[in-house]
C-alpha positions as CSV (number, residue, x, y, z in Angstrom):
1,K,0.6,-8.2,12.8
2,K,-1.4,-5.7,10.8
3,D,-4.0,-6.6,8.1
4,I,-3.5,-5.8,4.4
5,V,-5.0,-2.3,4.6
6,D,-3.2,-1.2,7.7
7,T,0.1,-2.6,6.3
8,A,-0.4,-0.6,3.1
9,V,-1.2,2.5,5.2
10,G,1.9,2.0,7.4
11,A,4.3,1.5,4.4
12,G,3.8,5.1,3.3
13,S,4.4,4.3,-0.4
14,F,0.8,3.3,-1.2
15,K,-1.1,6.6,-0.4
16,T,-2.8,6.6,-3.8
17,L,-3.8,3.0,-3.5
18,V,-5.2,3.5,0.1
19,S,-7.1,6.6,-1.1
20,A,-8.6,4.6,-4.0
21,V,-9.5,1.7,-1.7
22,K,-11.4,4.1,0.6
23,A,-13.1,5.9,-2.4
24,A,-14.2,2.5,-3.7
25,G,-15.6,1.5,-0.3
26,L,-13.4,-1.6,-0.2
27,V,-11.7,-1.1,3.2
28,D,-14.0,-3.5,5.2
29,T,-13.8,-6.1,2.4
30,L,-10.0,-6.1,2.4
31,K,-9.9,-6.3,6.2
32,A,-12.3,-9.2,6.4
33,K,-11.0,-12.1,4.3
34,A,-7.8,-13.8,3.4
35,F,-6.3,-12.3,0.2
36,H,-3.2,-11.8,-1.7
37,G,-3.0,-8.5,-3.3
38,F,-0.9,-7.0,-6.0
39,A,-0.3,-3.5,-4.7
40,P,0.8,-0.7,-7.1
41,T,3.0,1.9,-5.5
42,D,2.3,5.6,-5.7
43,E,4.9,5.7,-8.5
44,A,2.9,3.1,-10.4
45,F,-0.2,5.2,-10.1
46,G,1.8,8.2,-11.2
47,K,2.3,6.4,-14.6
48,L,-1.4,6.8,-15.2
49,P,-2.6,10.1,-16.8
50,K,-3.6,12.4,-14.0
51,S,-7.0,13.0,-15.6
52,T,-7.6,9.2,-15.5
53,L,-6.8,8.9,-11.8
54,D,-8.8,12.1,-11.0
55,S,-11.8,10.7,-12.9
56,L,-11.6,7.3,-11.2
57,L,-11.6,8.9,-7.7
58,K,-14.9,10.7,-8.4
59,P,-18.0,9.3,-6.5
60,E,-19.8,8.6,-9.8
61,N,-17.0,6.3,-10.9
62,K,-17.0,4.2,-7.7
63,Q,-18.0,1.0,-9.4
64,K,-15.3,1.3,-12.1
65,L,-12.7,2.1,-9.5
66,A,-13.8,-0.9,-7.4
67,A,-13.6,-3.1,-10.5
68,I,-10.0,-2.0,-11.1
69,L,-9.0,-2.5,-7.5
70,T,-10.6,-5.9,-7.1
71,Y,-8.6,-6.9,-10.3
72,H,-5.5,-6.6,-8.1
73,V,-6.8,-9.0,-5.5
74,V,-6.9,-12.8,-5.5
75,P,-8.6,-14.9,-2.8
76,G,-6.4,-16.9,-0.5
77,K,-2.8,-16.5,0.6
78,V,-0.2,-17.4,-2.1
79,K,3.5,-16.6,-1.8
80,A,5.4,-15.6,-4.9
81,K,7.2,-18.9,-5.3
82,K,3.9,-20.7,-5.5
83,A,2.3,-18.1,-7.7
84,A,5.2,-18.5,-10.1
85,K,4.0,-22.0,-10.8
86,L,0.7,-20.7,-12.0
87,D,-0.2,-19.4,-15.5
88,S,-3.1,-17.3,-14.4
89,A,-5.4,-16.6,-11.4
90,K,-9.0,-15.5,-11.1
91,T,-9.3,-12.1,-9.3
92,V,-12.0,-11.0,-6.9
93,N,-13.6,-9.0,-9.8
94,G,-14.0,-12.3,-11.8
95,A,-11.4,-11.6,-14.5
96,Q,-8.2,-13.5,-15.0
97,I,-4.7,-12.1,-14.6
98,I,-1.7,-13.6,-16.4
99,I,1.2,-14.8,-14.2
100,K,4.6,-15.3,-15.8
101,P,8.1,-15.8,-14.3
102,S,10.6,-13.4,-15.8
103,G,14.2,-14.0,-14.8
104,K,14.3,-13.7,-11.0
105,S,11.1,-11.8,-10.8
106,L,7.4,-12.4,-11.6
107,M,5.2,-10.6,-14.1
108,I,1.5,-10.0,-13.4
109,N,0.0,-9.1,-16.8
110,N,2.5,-6.3,-17.8
111,A,3.4,-5.3,-14.2
112,K,6.6,-6.5,-12.5
113,V,6.6,-7.7,-8.9
114,V,9.2,-5.5,-7.3
115,K,8.8,-6.8,-3.7
116,A,7.1,-10.1,-2.9
117,D,5.7,-11.8,0.1
118,I,4.9,-9.0,2.6
119,L,3.0,-11.0,5.2
120,T,0.0,-9.5,6.9
121,S,-2.6,-10.9,9.4
122,N,-5.1,-11.6,6.6
123,G,-3.0,-12.1,3.5
124,I,0.1,-11.4,1.5
125,I,1.0,-8.3,-0.5
126,H,3.1,-8.4,-3.6
127,V,4.2,-4.9,-4.7
128,I,4.0,-4.1,-8.5
129,D,5.3,-1.3,-10.6
130,K,2.2,-0.7,-12.7
131,V,-1.6,-0.4,-12.2
132,L,-3.4,-3.4,-13.6
133,I,-6.3,-2.4,-15.8
134,P,-8.9,-5.1,-16.6
135,K,-10.1,-5.4,-20.2
136,A,-13.5,-3.8,-20.7
137,K,-16.3,-6.4,-20.8
């Protein structure tokens, strides 16, 4: 079984996410521990203004990019059914995300889980349709 990063690379629909993870220097972190991640697809990243994404991928914005990406990751392995019983969760960046069941799917803040419970060797991936942006501190 592949880890979270290798699974995302192999899927082919997370090229932007993988590039962002590499630019933020988070590859080793995401390979090392047990996490569940909310993975925006390339289409989800496409909803951001191109200038925003280009800016985030610049070396001088590495910390800001890392803060956004770690806002998509929660420690531990939690399947969608269990996550649906929670109201919120603390992300790796320290901020809370809001979790809310919506019909047969699950909402994470304003993003919809479009595919849940992709098992990897070190965690679980839940695919979402929007990039989660933490509130500025």
